[in-house]
C-alpha positions in Angstrom: 283.0 29.7 125.3 284.4 33.0 127.0 286.9 32.6 129.5 288.0 35.2 132.2 291.5 35.5 134.2 291.3 37.8 137.2 295.0 38.5 138.5 297.0 41.0 140.3 299.7 41.6 137.8 300.2 40.6 134.0 303.8 42.5 133.6 306.8 40.3 135.1 307.7 36.5 134.0 306.6 35.2 137.3 304.6 31.9 138.0 301.7 33.6 139.3 301.2 35.4 136.0 302.6 32.5 133.8 300.3 29.6 135.2 297.2 31.9 134.0 298.9 32.8 130.8 299.7 29.2 129.8 296.2 27.9 130.4 294.5 31.4 128.3 296.9 30.5 125.3 295.9 26.6 125.3 292.0 27.7 125.5 292.4 30.4 123.3 294.0 28.4 120.6 291.0 26.0 121.1 289.2 29.1 119.8 287.8 30.2 123.1 287.4 33.8 124.1 290.1 34.5 126.7 290.3 37.8 128.7 292.9 38.5 131.3 292.6 41.1 133.4 295.0 42.6 135.7 295.4 45.3 138.3 298.6 45.8 136.8 299.3 45.6 132.9 302.8 46.5 131.6 306.0 45.3 129.2 307.4 42.7 129.0 304.4 40.1 129.7 301.4 41.8 128.5 302.6 42.9 124.9 303.5 39.2 124.4 299.9 38.1 125.4 297.7 40.6 123.4 299.6 40.1 120.1 298.3 36.4 120.4 294.3 37.7 120.4 293.9 37.8 124.2 292.1 40.2 125.6 294.4 42.3 128.1 293.0 44.8 130.4 293.4 46.4 133.8 289.8 47.3 134.2 288.6 44.4 136.5 286.0 46.3 138.3 284.7 47.5 134.7 283.9 43.6 134.2 281.4 41.2 134.8 281.4 37.7 136.1 278.2 36.5 134.8 279.1 37.3 131.1 281.6 34.4 131.1 281.3 30.7 131.0 284.5 30.2 133.4 286.3 32.9 136.0 289.8 32.2 137.1 290.7 34.1 140.0 293.8 35.0 141.7 295.2 37.5 144.4 291.6 38.2 145.7 290.2 40.0 142.7 286.9 38.1 143.1 285.6 41.4 144.9 286.4 43.6 142.1 284.2 42.1 139.5 280.4 42.9 139.2 277.8 40.0 139.4 274.8 41.3 137.5 272.4 39.5 135.9 272.2 41.6 131.9 271.3 40.2 128.6 274.0 38.3 127.3 274.9 36.9 130.6 275.6 33.1 131.2 273.3 30.9 133.0 275.9 29.2 134.7 279.6 30.4 135.5 282.7 27.8 136.8 284.2 30.0 139.3 288.2 28.7 139.9 289.8 30.0 142.8 293.9 29.1 142.2 296.5 29.3 145.0 299.9 29.1 143.7 301.7 30.0 147.6 300.5 30.1 150.7 303.3 32.4 151.7 301.6 35.9 151.4 298.4 37.5 151.8 297.6 37.6 148.0 298.1 34.0 147.8 296.0 32.8 150.6 291.7 32.4 150.0 289.4 35.3 150.3 287.0 35.7 153.5 283.8 36.1 151.8 283.4 36.0 148.0 285.7 32.8 147.8 283.8 30.2 150.3 280.5 31.6 148.5 281.4 31.2 144.6 284.2 28.5 144.7 283.9 25.4 142.7 287.1 24.5 142.4 290.2 25.5 144.4 293.4 25.0 142.8 296.7 24.3 144.5 300.1 24.1 143.3 301.4 21.1 145.5 300.0 18.8 147.9 302.3 20.9 150.9 299.3 24.0 149.5 296.5 21.5 149.5 297.1 21.1 153.2 297.6 24.2 154.5 294.3 25.4 152.6 292.4 22.7 154.3 293.5 24.1 157.6 292.3 27.2 156.7 288.9 25.9 156.5 288.7 25.2 152.3 287.0 22.4 151.6 289.0 19.1 151.0 287.0 17.9 148.3 287.0 21.0 146.3 290.9 21.2 146.2 292.6 20.7 142.4 296.2 19.9 142.9 297.4 21.6 139.8 301.2 21.2 139.8 302.5 23.4 137.8 301.5 21.0 134.5 304.1 22.0 131.3 302.0 23.2 128.1 302.5 20.3 125.1 304.9 22.3 123.5 307.8 21.7 126.2 307.0 17.5 126.3 310.0 15.8 124.3 311.1 12.9 125.8 313.1 10.6 123.8 314.0 7.2 123.9 316.9 7.1 126.9 320.3 7.4 125.5 323.5 6.8 127.1 324.3 10.3 129.2 326.9 12.1 128.4 329.6 12.3 131.4 329.4 16.3 132.1 326.5 18.7 131.1 327.5 20.8 127.9 325.2 23.6 129.2 324.1 24.5 132.5 321.4 27.0 132.8 320.1 29.1 135.8 316.8 30.1 135.4 315.9 32.5 138.3 314.8 35.8 139.6 316.2 35.8 143.1 319.1 33.5 142.4 321.4 33.6 145.9 325.1 33.9 145.4 326.2 30.6 145.4 324.0 29.6 143.2 326.1 32.6 140.8 329.3 31.7 142.4 328.9 27.6 141.2 327.7 28.8 137.3 331.5 30.7 137.7 332.8 27.3 138.7 331.0 25.4 136.2 332.2 28.4 133.4 335.6 27.6 134.6 335.2 24.0 133.7 334.6 24.6 129.9 330.7 24.2 130.4 328.8 27.1 128.8 326.6 28.9 131.2 323.4 31.0 130.9 321.5 33.0 133.6 317.6 33.4 132.3 316.2 36.0 135.0 315.8 39.5 136.0 319.5 39.9 136.9 320.6 37.9 133.7 318.7 37.7 130.0 315.2 38.5 131.2 313.1 36.6 128.7 309.8 34.0 128.6 311.4 30.4 129.2 310.5 28.9 126.0 310.9 24.9 124.8 313.4 26.3 122.3 315.9 27.5 125.1 316.3 24.4 127.2 319.0 22.6 124.6 320.1 18.5 125.2 322.8 17.4 127.3 322.4 20.1 129.6 321.0 20.7 133.2 318.8 23.6 134.1 318.8 24.8 138.1 316.0 26.4 138.8 312.6 26.0 141.0 309.2 25.9 140.7 307.7 25.8 137.2 311.2 25.8 135.1 311.6 22.6 136.9 308.5 20.7 135.2 309.7 22.4 131.8 312.8 20.9 132.5 311.0 17.0 133.1 308.9 17.7 130.1 312.2 18.3 127.6 314.0 15.4 129.5 316.7 17.9 130.6 317.8 16.7 134.2 316.8 20.0 137.0 319.1 20.7 139.7 315.9 22.4 142.5 317.9 24.8 144.3 317.6 28.5 144.8 316.6 30.7 147.6 315.4 28.5 150.0 318.4 25.6 149.5 316.9 22.7 147.5 317.5 18.6 147.4 319.7 19.3 144.1 319.1 16.7 141.5 315.8 14.9 141.8 316.3 11.2 142.9 314.3 8.1 143.7 314.4 9.3 147.4 313.6 12.9 147.1 311.7 12.8 144.2 308.0 13.0 146.0 309.3 14.9 148.7 310.6 17.8 146.6 307.1 17.7 144.1 304.9 18.0 147.4 306.5 21.8 148.0 306.0 22.4 144.2 310.1 21.5 143.4 310.3 24.7 145.3 313.4 23.8 147.4 311.2 23.9 151.0 310.8 20.5 151.0 314.5 20.3 152.5 315.8 24.0 152.9 319.1 22.5 152.4 322.1 25.0 152.2 325.6 24.6 150.6 328.1 26.3 149.3 329.0 27.2 145.8 331.9 24.7 145.4 329.7 22.0 146.7 326.6 22.8 144.4 328.9 22.9 141.3 330.4 19.6 141.9 327.0 18.2 142.5 325.7 19.6 139.0 328.8 17.9 137.0 329.4 14.9 138.9 325.9 14.0 139.5 324.9 14.7 135.7 325.1 11.3 134.7 322.5 9.6 137.6 320.1 12.5 136.9 319.9 11.6 133.3 319.3 8.3 133.9 316.8 8.9 136.5 314.7 11.4 134.8 314.6 8.9 131.6 313.5 6.2 133.5 310.1 8.0 135.3 307.3 5.9 134.1 304.8 8.0 131.8 301.8 7.5 134.5 304.1 10.0 136.9 305.1 11.9 133.9 301.2 12.3 133.1 300.8 14.5 136.6 302.8 17.2 134.5 301.0 17.6 131.4 298.7 20.6 131.3 296.2 20.0 129.3 294.3 17.0 130.6 293.4 19.0 133.7 292.3 22.2 131.5 289.6 19.9 129.9 289.1 18.6 133.1 287.9 22.1 134.2 286.0 23.0 131.0 283.5 19.4 131.7 282.4 21.0 134.8 281.2 24.2 133.3 277.7 22.5 132.6 277.6 21.4 136.5 278.3 24.4 137.9 275.3 26.7 140.2 273.1 28.5 138.5 274.0 32.3 138.5 270.5 33.0 139.8 271.3 31.1 142.5 274.3 32.5 142.9 272.8 36.3 143.0 270.4 35.3 145.5 273.2 34.0 148.1 275.4 37.2 147.4 272.5 39.6 148.2 272.3 37.6 151.5 275.7 38.5 152.1 275.8 42.4 151.1 277.3 44.5 153.7 280.1 41.6 154.2 280.8 41.4 150.4 281.0 45.4 150.5 283.7 44.9 152.8 285.7 42.8 150.9 285.6 44.5 147.9 287.0 47.9 149.6 289.4 45.8 151.1 289.7 44.4 147.4 290.4 48.0 146.0 292.9 49.3 148.7 295.1 46.3 147.7 294.6 47.2 143.7 295.2 51.0 144.7 298.4 50.7 146.9 299.9 48.2 144.3 299.4 50.0 141.4 300.7 52.9 143.5 303.8 51.0 144.1 304.1 49.9 140.5 304.0 53.2 139.4 306.5 54.5 142.1 309.0 51.7 141.0 308.8 53.0 137.1 309.3 56.4 138.4 312.2 55.4 140.9 314.2 53.6 137.9 313.1 56.5 135.4 315.3 58.9 137.3 318.4 56.6 137.9 318.3 56.4 134.1 318.3 60.2 134.0 320.9 60.5 136.6 323.3 58.0 135.0 322.5 60.0 131.6 323.3 63.5 133.3 326.7 61.6 135.4 328.0 60.7 132.0 327.6 64.3 130.4 329.3 66.2 133.1 332.3 63.8 132.9 335.3 65.4 131.9 336.1 65.0 128.1 
């Protein structure tokens, strides 16, 4: 099958890009022909994806949606595609609209294309599902896709007696607040190995091998599911605060907000964070080891994707979709103009940031050359 992912950016290691990338990697591994099209394509993420044989392009408007069996859409990219019946077009295309947040315009539902085309709407949490239904997205069409982890992350070993303190504490964050950075330093002073994976630390894609045993992970969002899959207790805290280690009392509430910390907005200081990370570690290990298999299955990625594939044959015929699109043509043109403006503005924003970074590098080089001696 041919599968298309249309997103806003394929450059940074962020959830909005990594979610479709993980799905594309799985489908590509099954032998499907996958394309990821983004408004902005750049290092470091895009080359990693392209080297796997997945097609990467920044020319979304050149693509015809009806050439694909499944189209996964994010960030108001649906209006950028063409919808034309030509030789080689599919009789049916399943349209999946994925929403990974409700905080920004980019992540909220589209105005015309999405209501007309959506066969499946994805929300990454129960809270987001409620938000989408308040915007008149039909609840029956919403699938909660809780940032599940790919098979490579799963390693649930038989429960062993946990260590009294973590041997390592890994912070995974692109936007860690000061209290977390300070807490990491306090853990280090106790003789615990610490590391920061993210834009202010070591900026790499998180892999299963990075998440070692006998340690704790401090993070929110996708990395929490990664940690759960590896059997490593996650301490849920970031710029929104958070509940800390997962417990019987807070697990479902934290999950309903996609482990973002927005389940409680609890903000504490560095000293308390460090104490909770160290002192609460054994109990957090025991809680994680005791999670039932049925609950853990919720966070395995592959069953969700298999369910999507099974729905392709029941998608509406593209001929019928085209008739509906033609009836709404003036409204669709309006939304396309808006999507093109969003695309141009975002690409300009990225180009401007790149130019600023280049000028800063050149300024630093010039200062070094002008220094005496």
